[in-house]
C-alpha positions in Angstrom: 42.2 -33.6 29.0 45.7 -32.3 28.3 44.6 -28.7 28.8 43.4 -29.7 32.2 47.0 -30.0 33.4 48.9 -27.1 34.7 52.1 -26.5 32.8 54.7 -23.8 33.4 54.9 -21.1 30.8 57.9 -21.4 28.6 59.2 -18.1 27.5 61.5 -17.5 24.6 64.9 -18.4 25.8 68.0 -17.3 23.9 71.4 -18.2 25.4 74.7 -17.1 24.0 77.2 -20.0 24.3 79.8 -19.1 21.6 80.2 -16.4 19.0 78.6 -18.8 16.5 76.2 -20.5 19.0 72.8 -19.8 20.4 69.9 -21.9 21.8 66.2 -21.4 21.8 62.9 -22.9 23.1 59.8 -20.9 22.0 56.5 -21.0 23.8 53.7 -22.1 21.5 50.0 -22.8 22.3 48.3 -26.0 23.7 49.2 -29.1 21.7 51.6 -28.1 18.9 50.7 -30.4 16.1 52.0 -29.1 12.7 54.6 -26.6 11.3 55.3 -24.8 8.1 57.9 -22.3 7.0 57.2 -19.0 5.3 60.2 -18.4 2.9 59.3 -14.9 1.9 58.9 -13.4 5.4 61.3 -15.8 7.2 58.6 -17.0 9.7 57.6 -20.4 11.2 54.0 -21.2 11.8 52.9 -23.7 14.4 49.3 -25.1 14.6 48.2 -25.7 18.2 45.6 -28.5 17.9 44.2 -28.1 21.4 44.7 -24.5 21.7 42.7 -23.4 18.7 45.5 -21.1 17.5 48.5 -20.7 15.2 51.7 -19.4 16.7 53.9 -17.2 14.4 57.6 -17.3 15.2 60.4 -15.1 13.7 62.9 -17.1 11.8 65.5 -14.5 12.6 65.3 -14.1 16.4 62.7 -16.7 17.6 60.3 -14.1 18.8 56.6 -14.8 18.9 55.3 -12.3 16.4 51.6 -13.2 16.6 49.0 -15.7 17.9 46.4 -16.1 15.2 43.1 -17.5 16.4 41.9 -20.6 14.5 38.8 -22.7 14.6 38.4 -26.0 16.4 41.3 -28.3 16.1 43.9 -26.7 13.7 45.7 -29.8 12.5 47.4 -28.9 9.2 49.4 -26.0 7.6 50.5 -25.1 4.1 52.4 -22.2 2.6 51.6 -20.5 -0.7 54.8 -18.7 -1.8 53.1 -17.2 -5.0 50.6 -15.2 -2.9 52.4 -15.2 0.5 49.6 -17.0 2.2 49.4 -19.6 5.0 46.6 -22.1 5.1 45.3 -23.7 8.4 42.9 -26.7 8.3 40.7 -27.1 11.3 39.9 -30.8 11.9 36.9 -30.2 14.0 35.1 -27.4 12.2 36.0 -28.6 8.7 37.2 -25.2 7.4 40.4 -23.6 6.2 41.6 -20.2 7.6 43.7 -18.3 5.2 46.4 -16.0 6.8 48.3 -13.2 5.1 52.0 -14.1 5.4 53.2 -10.5 5.7 50.7 -9.2 8.3 49.7 -12.5 10.0 46.1 -11.5 9.9 43.3 -13.7 8.8 42.2 -12.8 5.2 39.2 -15.1 5.1 37.8 -18.5 6.1 36.5 -21.0 3.5 34.4 -24.1 4.1 36.2 -27.3 3.3 34.9 -30.5 4.7 34.5 -32.5 7.8 37.9 -33.6 9.2 39.9 -31.1 7.2 43.5 -32.2 7.8 46.3 -32.3 5.2 47.4 -30.0 2.5 49.6 -29.8 -0.6 50.3 -26.8 -2.9 50.4 -26.8 -6.7 52.7 -24.0 -8.0 51.7 -24.8 -11.5 48.0 -24.0 -11.0 48.5 -22.0 -7.8 45.9 -24.1 -6.1 45.8 -25.5 -2.5 44.4 -29.0 -1.9 43.0 -30.0 1.4 42.0 -33.5 2.3 38.7 -33.8 4.3 39.0 -37.1 6.3 35.4 -37.6 7.3 33.8 -35.9 4.3 35.7 -38.2 1.8 36.7 -35.3 -0.4 39.6 -33.1 -1.4 38.8 -29.4 -1.4 40.5 -27.3 -4.2 41.2 -23.6 -3.3 42.3 -21.0 -5.8 45.4 -19.3 -4.4 44.8 -15.9 -6.0 41.1 -15.5 -5.2 40.7 -17.6 -2.0 37.7 -19.2 -3.5 36.8 -22.9 -3.3 37.0 -24.1 -6.9 35.4 -27.5 -6.1 35.4 -30.7 -4.0 37.0 -33.7 -5.6 35.6 -37.1 -4.4 38.3 -39.3 -2.8 38.0 -43.1 -2.4 37.5 -43.2 1.4 38.9 -41.4 4.5 41.5 -39.2 2.6 44.6 -38.2 4.5 48.0 -37.6 3.2 48.6 -35.6 -0.1 51.5 -35.1 -2.5 52.0 -33.1 -5.7 53.4 -34.5 -8.9 55.5 -31.7 -10.4 55.8 -33.4 -13.8 52.1 -34.2 -14.5 50.7 -31.5 -12.1 48.3 -34.0 -10.5 47.8 -34.5 -6.8 47.8 -37.9 -5.1 45.7 -38.6 -2.0 46.1 -41.5 0.3 42.7 -43.1 1.4 43.6 -45.5 4.2 40.2 -46.4 5.6 39.3 -48.3 2.4 38.8 -52.0 1.5 42.0 -53.1 -0.2 43.9 -49.8 -0.2 43.5 -47.0 -2.7 45.3 -43.8 -3.7 43.0 -41.2 -5.4 44.6 -39.1 -8.2 43.1 -35.6 -8.5 43.5 -34.1 -11.9 42.1 -30.5 -12.0 39.4 -29.4 -9.6 37.1 -32.3 -10.0 38.5 -35.2 -12.0 39.6 -38.1 -10.0 40.7 -41.8 -10.5 41.7 -44.5 -8.1 44.8 -46.5 -8.0 44.2 -49.9 -6.3 47.1 -50.9 -4.1 46.1 -54.3 -3.0 46.5 -55.0 0.8 47.4 -51.6 2.3 46.4 -48.9 4.7 47.9 -45.8 3.0 48.0 -42.6 5.0 51.3 -40.9 3.9 52.8 -40.0 0.6 56.1 -38.8 -0.9 56.9 -37.7 -4.4 60.2 -38.3 -6.1 60.6 -35.9 -9.0 63.9 -37.4 -10.1 62.2 -40.7 -11.0 58.6 -39.6 -11.2 57.5 -42.0 -8.5 55.1 -41.8 -5.6 55.8 -43.7 -2.4 53.1 -44.6 0.1 53.0 -46.7 3.2 51.4 -50.1 2.7 50.2 -52.7 5.2 52.2 -53.0 8.5 55.8 -53.2 7.2 55.9 -52.2 3.5 56.1 -49.2 1.0 54.3 -49.2 -2.1 55.8 -47.6 -5.2 53.6 -46.0 -7.9 54.7 -45.0 -11.3 53.9 -41.3 -11.8 53.5 -41.6 -15.5 51.3 -44.6 -15.7 49.7 -44.4 -12.2 50.3 -48.1 -11.6 51.9 -50.0 -8.8 55.5 -51.0 -9.8 56.9 -52.3 -6.6 56.7 -53.0 -2.9 59.6 -52.5 -0.5 59.6 -54.2 2.9 60.7 -51.8 5.7 60.2 -51.7 9.4 57.0 -52.1 11.5 54.3 -49.5 10.8 55.9 -46.9 8.4 54.6 -43.5 9.6 56.6 -40.7 8.0 58.6 -40.0 4.8 61.2 -37.5 3.6 63.1 -37.5 0.4 66.8 -36.7 -0.1 67.4 -35.4 -3.7 71.1 -35.2 -3.2 71.5 -38.9 -2.8 68.2 -40.0 -4.5 67.0 -41.9 -1.4 63.7 -42.1 0.5 63.8 -42.1 4.3 61.0 -43.9 6.1 60.3 -43.7 9.9 59.0 -46.9 11.3 57.1 -46.0 14.3 57.1 -49.4 16.1 60.4 -50.8 15.2 62.5 -47.7 16.3 64.2 -47.6 12.9 64.5 -45.4 9.8 64.8 -47.3 6.6 66.7 -45.8 3.7 65.4 -46.8 0.2 67.2 -46.3 -3.1 64.6 -44.5 -5.0 65.9 -45.6 -8.5 66.0 -49.3 -7.7 63.3 -49.5 -5.0 65.7 -51.4 -2.7 66.7 -51.0 1.0 70.2 -49.7 1.3 70.3 -49.1 5.1 68.2 -49.5 8.3 69.1 -46.9 10.9 68.3 -47.5 14.6 66.8 -44.4 16.3 65.1 -43.7 19.5 61.5 -44.8 20.5 58.6 -44.0 18.3 60.0 -42.0 15.3 57.0 -40.0 14.2 58.3 -37.2 11.9 61.1 -36.6 9.5 62.7 -33.5 7.9 65.4 -33.0 5.3 68.1 -30.3 5.8 69.1 -29.5 2.2 71.9 -27.1 3.3 73.9 -29.8 5.2 72.5 -33.1 3.8 71.2 -34.3 7.0 67.8 -35.8 8.0 66.2 -35.0 11.4 63.9 -37.7 13.0 61.5 -36.7 15.9 61.3 -39.6 18.4 58.0 -39.0 20.3 58.2 -41.4 23.1 61.9 -40.7 23.9 61.6 -36.9 23.7 64.5 -36.7 21.3 65.6 -35.9 17.8 68.0 -38.1 15.9 70.3 -36.5 13.4 71.2 -38.6 10.4 74.1 -37.9 8.1 72.8 -38.1 4.5 76.0 -39.3 3.1 76.7 -42.1 5.6 73.2 -42.9 6.7 74.2 -43.1 10.4 72.9 -41.2 13.5 75.6 -38.7 14.3 73.8 -37.1 17.2 70.7 -37.5 19.4 69.3 -34.2 20.8 67.0 -34.0 23.8 64.1 -31.7 23.0 60.6 -31.1 24.6 58.0 -33.7 25.5 56.7 -35.8 22.7 58.1 -34.2 19.5 55.3 -34.3 16.9 56.4 -32.3 13.8 59.4 -30.8 12.1 60.1 -28.1 9.5 63.4 -26.7 8.0 64.4 -23.1 7.6 67.0 -23.0 4.8 67.8 -19.3 5.3 69.4 -19.9 8.7 70.0 -23.6 8.6 67.5 -24.3 11.4 65.2 -27.0 12.2 62.1 -26.5 14.3 60.5 -29.1 16.5 56.8 -28.9 17.7 56.7 -30.6 21.2 53.1 -31.8 21.7 53.2 -32.3 25.6 55.4 -29.4 26.6 53.6 -26.8 24.4 56.7 -25.4 23.0 58.9 -25.3 19.9 62.6 -26.4 20.1 65.0 -24.6 17.6 68.0 -26.7 16.4 70.8 -25.1 14.3 73.5 -26.8 12.3 76.6 -24.6 12.1 80.2 -25.0 10.8 81.3 -26.0 14.2 78.6 -28.4 15.1 74.8 -28.8 15.9 73.3 -26.4 18.3 70.3 -27.4 20.4 68.0 -26.0 23.0 68.5 -27.1 26.6 66.2 -29.8 28.0 63.1 -28.3 29.3 62.5 -28.8 33.1 58.7 -28.5 33.2 56.1 -30.6 34.8 54.0 -32.4 32.2 51.9 -35.4 31.5 53.3 -37.6 28.9 50.8 -38.9 26.5 50.7 -42.5 25.3 52.1 -43.7 22.0 50.2 -43.7 18.9 47.6 -46.5 18.4 47.4 -48.0 14.9 44.3 -50.2 15.4 40.7 -49.1 15.7 39.9 -52.6 17.3 42.6 -51.8 20.0 41.0 -48.5 20.8 37.6 -50.2 21.3 39.3 -52.6 23.8 40.9 -49.9 25.9 39.8 -50.0 29.5 38.9 -46.3 29.4 35.9 -44.4 30.8 35.7 -42.3 27.6 37.2 -41.6 24.2 37.1 -38.0 23.0 37.9 -36.2 19.7 40.0 -33.0 19.5 37.0 -30.9 20.5 36.3 -32.9 23.7 33.3 -34.7 22.3 32.7 -38.4 23.3 33.7 -40.6 20.3 31.7 -43.8 19.9 33.1 -46.4 17.5 35.9 -44.0 16.5 37.0 -43.7 12.9 40.6 -43.2 11.9 41.8 -39.9 13.3 43.2 -38.2 16.4 41.5 -39.0 19.8 42.1 -38.6 23.5 41.5 -41.5 25.9 40.6 -40.7 29.5 41.8 -43.7 31.5 39.8 -45.6 34.0 40.5 -44.9 37.7 42.8 -47.9 38.0 45.2 -46.5 35.2 44.8 -42.8 36.0 47.7 -42.8 38.3 50.0 -43.2 35.3 48.3 -41.3 32.5 44.9 -39.5 33.2 44.5 -38.6 29.5 46.5 -39.9 26.6 46.5 -39.2 22.8 46.0 -41.8 20.3 46.0 -41.7 16.5 43.8 -44.4 14.9 44.8 -45.3 11.4 42.6 -48.3 10.8 
């Protein structure tokens, strides 16, 4: 697998280029997969899916402050600013490790469910919600006591979550379900389902200005849900395979990264209409909004780059080379920095927007094995000419359900990619 390859260690590199300029590439663990920002302590947390750890990075000087051990397959992170805690979901072991934000020590570990993956936080109730992909539940954790309040039943294969700040409900995308559903979690146990029609929902985004929830639909569409009535009020055609969202509150628009059409679609959130289609690099997989400079950052996994989009003009103003296969993004508003988790080069690139321009880390010259693009079809995974398909823990997967897997190629293909990552969504 990926950890069988020998990679050069990447230390923290800081280079002074100008009085207002610096550059950084920070070493993380094996397979950086998720990021979150701790606003109270000015730290960035990076979950290393294959390394079984969380790397803690100083937001001030990019130093690695700690490496926190996590259980099998840490895949999701969430920050609780009320109690200064970081939550790490382990996809393989189905638990959540709770980390003290001040000391970066593990407070406790609670049992969630099989395939624990995504989070969202409710500041109203001070609760953390964790979707359990294989268990078909959403675990509700008390932010003050670190106790599991309950497990709410989701429709099927829960994945992405979002919080409605007006109704204080949590929405959960259930993409391995017949017809497509979003489960609404009201309190620790109460749930109801919103039928979407033809859809494979996996990602969600909440628009507080119009009280709407956006979720990806089937192949090339976005479904719009009314947050007051929990009913479908529109469908918007976008690019092929919408894969990531972010919301720009300054301009009231939603950005949608379309992984297989190399575009980012801009949707007017008030009218549910497309206002722009922005070409980016290959396989846009993650989006992040920079509220300080009204810019959107788009991680392009296959081309090892980040596209910087001007929020006012909806145009790409710069494309920045980063590490191998950028997987996740997070924004540090205190310093105006964007962090990029690079899956295949095991490091985090730091980008800073200044008054004189965008700073970027230098291209990393490290030997690596690039992993294949995301696969969006379970049937396609079954047809791969591979000797084995494994989950994140190295276990052979027979008839894989939606999730993250690794394909070990047959001998004839191994010259190009001995092992590649796939994400099965249906």
